[in-house]
C-alpha positions, 0 to 999 in steps of 0.5 A, a space after each residue: 494440430 490445432 491453431 488459434 488466432 485472435 484479432 489484436 487491438 491496433 497498436 495505435 489504439 494501444 499506445 493512445 495517451 490516457 487510454 481508459 483501459 490501460 494499466 496506467 489509468 487504472 492504477 491512477 484510479 485506484 490512487 484517486 480512490 486512496 487519495 480520498 479515503 485512506 489518504 484523508 484518514 492518514 491526514 486525520 490520524 497523522 494529527 495524533 488523537 484523530 484530531 482530539 487533544 486527548 488521544 484515548 478515544 482515537 487509540 481505542 478506536 484504532 485498536 479496534 480498526 487494526 484488530 479487525 484489519 488483521 482478519 479482514 486483510 487476509 480474507 480481502 484477497 479472497 473478496 477481491 477474487 470473488 467480487 472483483 475490484 469495482 465492488 470490493 473497493 466501493 464497499 471498502 471505501 464507504 467505511 471511511 466516511 463513517 469512521 470520521 463521522 464517529 469523531 464528529 459525533 465525539 466532538 459533542 458526545 464524549 462516549 467512545 462507543 461509536 468511535 470504537 464500533 466505526 473503527 472496527 467496521 473500517 477495519 473490515 473495509 480497509 482490509 478489502 481495500 488494501 487487498 484490492 489495491 495491492 493486487 492491482 498495483 502489483 499485477 497490472 503493470 509490466 514486470 520492468 515498470 512495477 516500481 514506477 507504477 508503485 511510485 505513481 500510486 504512492 504519490 497520488 495516495 499521499 497527495 491526499 495526506 498533503 491536502 488533508 493536512 492543509 485542512 486542519 491547518 487552515 480551519 484551525 489556524 487561529 485557535 489557541 494551542 490548547 484547543 480540545 479538538 479540531 472544528 466540526 468543519 474539519 471532519 465534515 471536509 474529510 467526509 466529503 472527500 471520502 464519499 468522492 473516493 467511493 464514487 471513483 471506485 465505481 469506474 474501475 475496470 475488471 482485470 480482464 478488460 485492462 490491456 497493456 500497451 503490447 496487447 496482453 491482458 494485465 492479468 488472466 484472472 478468473 473469479 474464484 470460489 469460496 472453497 478454493 480461496 479458503 484453502 489458499 488462505 490457509 496455505 499462506 501461513 505456511 508459505 515460506 515467502 510470506 514467513 520471511 516477510 513477517 517482520 517487514 509486515 508487522 513493522 510497516 504500520 507499527 511505527 505510526 503510533 509512535 510517530 503520530 502521537 508521540 512526536 507530532 502529537 506531543 511536541 507541536 501546537 494544533 495548527 503546526 500539527 496540520 502543517 507537519 502532516 503536509 510535510 510528512 505525506 509530502 515527504 512520502 511522495 518524494 520517497 516513493 518516487 525516489 525508491 521506484 526509480 531505483 527499483 526500475 532503472 538502477 541495474 539490468 538485473 531485477 534481483 540486484 535492483 531489489 538488493 540495492 533498494 534494501 541496502 539504500 533503505 537500510 542505510 537511511 533507516 538506521 540514520 533516521 531512527 538514530 535522529 529519533 533517538 537523539 530527539 527522544 532523549 530530550 523527553 524520556 519522561 514523555 512530557 513536553 509542556 512548551 509546545 513548538 509552533 511553526 513560526 519558532 524558526 530554529 526551535 521548530 527546524 530540527 523536530 520538523 526535519 525528523 518528522 519529515 524524515 519519518 515520512 520519507 522512510 515510511 514511503 521507501 520502506 513500504 514501496 520496497 515491500 510492495 515491489 518485492 511482493 509484485 516480483 513474486 508473481 504476475 497475476 492479480 489472483 495470487 498477488 491479491 492473497 499476498 497483498 492481503 497477507 501483508 496488510 493483515 500482519 501489518 494491521 495486527 502489528 498496528 493494533 498491538 502498537 495502539 495498545 502499547 501506547 494506550 498502556 503508556 509504555 515508555 517512549 524510549 521503549 517504543 522507539 527501540 522496538 520500532 528501530 529493532 523491527 525495521 532493522 530485522 526486516 532488511 536481511 530477510 527481505 534480501 534473502 527472499 530476493 536472492 531465493 525467490 526473485 528471478 531475473 525477467 524472462 519472456 514467456 517464450 524464453 521460459 517455455 523454450 528453456 524448459 523444452 516445451 516449445 520449438 521456436 521456428 524463426 519468429 521474434 519472441 516479442 510478437 510470440 509473447 504477445 500472441 501467446 499471452 493473449 489467447 483466451 484459452 482455458 483448461 488443458 490442451 493435450 494436442 500439439 498446438 502451434 501459434 504462428 510458428 511456435 509449437 508447444 509439444 506437451 500438455 499445458 494450461 493457458 489461464 
């Protein structure tokens, strides 16, 4: 019999508020990186046309961005497993200020070459960033709090869009409604935030150093190798769980083009677009907090909570897209000449509520998808691949959407496509929850039900922590005991 012991951190230390190596603080840090980088990017994109009155350059740059993103997204999980979170997120974050600098350049030289190249580079960086973010956000939290942690991240991330929306609103407040673009200072302010975000990435800890409150490692990942990651990436495209997520993945950024360019971009004055962004990303904070609470606390059964979340998002989504249809029927030719300003009271209220609701739905839809991904596994190595696949397909859809708009597809057609894609997603997510998501069991309960251990009067919570915290690698063929838990057959601890 071989026995293994390991000194565990004192409970008082583990329960200290704002403990730096806790999952909470690490998810918070990732949220700050995304607050400064994709959060500010979203604020700029949300204005329509990247802050330009003519959206052609931004549409072409975003096509390059999302085409590259669709490739790097699926490779991003491999990069995370090879490089670790700190280097992956730092290198990725640096591509965001490069992209914004290309539009600062475009303000003075109307050549699209720099924005398109910068868009492609950002696509590579965004794939790395979102794969790493997805792995951390879905694997670090305990199973019964994943919805809350996703909400925490989504709130901080979208606060970037709120603050970013105030930048163009403030700096362009007194400019005429026909101004060709936002000011240079607007782009410079965005770049400053993004550089700060890259610096935040340098203090993120590797998974092995992140400890939950019960003393277990947040993720027992071991950095992989290129051959293993290549094989695992190929397997993703035949994984039935990922195939069921295809419509949701494709739809989840497809609607941005329609909402940004053809609702906010077409209907409102320049300063009102910035104000609308504050509302849009603020609505995301509300939506993520609401759906996160439902997914963690509405029912005892995890599967039932997930199905309830799908039902809620489906009902709200149908109502909101129905409102979008009513609005779109007012300008089926795509022309809207009498721009709406936020000071116009009743005329502004209806379109504003619609745009706010689009933001609410986006957060609820994407938070739901991330929660489902997090329920499929519990370690960052697997979840980085799943998240990368999700972002890859999402970005492929976005690349197509930007070109659909560039080729002047009727706006009513664009709306219907978005509505259909999201509607198809709901029953497939429900099937995935029914077939693949199990209700939580402790490690001890799972092993006991499989006949792998004998429990000799020891509390399962203590056993769970002790087993999970053992730093053992490889196959153990000898009978091994942990404080009264006897494992009888060959197994692996990772």
